[in-house]
C-alpha positions, 0 to 999 in steps of 0.5 A, a space after each residue: 495515485 496510480 502505480 505499476 502494481 497498485 492504485 492508491 487512494 488516501 486521505 489524512 485521518 485523525 488517528 495516531 497511525 496509518 491505516 490500510 485497506 486492500 481491494 483485490 478483485 477476482 480479476 487478480 486471480 483465485 483466492 490463493 493469489 488474491 490472499 498472497 497479494 494482500 499479504 505482500 501489501 500488508 508486509 510492505 506497508 508494515 515495514 515502511 511505516 514508523 510505529 506512530 505517524 505523529 512521532 515521525 512528524 507527518 500526518 497519519 493517512 488512511 490508504 486504500 490499495 487497489 491491487 493490479 493483476 501484475 502484482 501477483 507475479 512480480 518480484 517482492 523488491 520491485 513491488 515494494 519499491 513501487 508501493 513505497 514510491 506511490 505512498 510518498 507521492 500520495 503524501 506529498 513527500 519528495 
């Protein structure tokens, strides 16, 4: 699922919760920029997820987020809306 700031790849897992993997290449920027981008994505993912995916009635997912260069300079609210929208589409939610 391609979005403006990230590309998401996901598949259901057999665990009780969602898991996130992040890929931030050197094309994104130096180490400081890459780490900031990864921290932002972790925060978005953490706030958008219930404690247990199975309690919310949906299947847990393994998600890999590939960071795009634009994420580093974008406003947090804009990135958050973009990532949450992409996650809903990836899961097949409406």
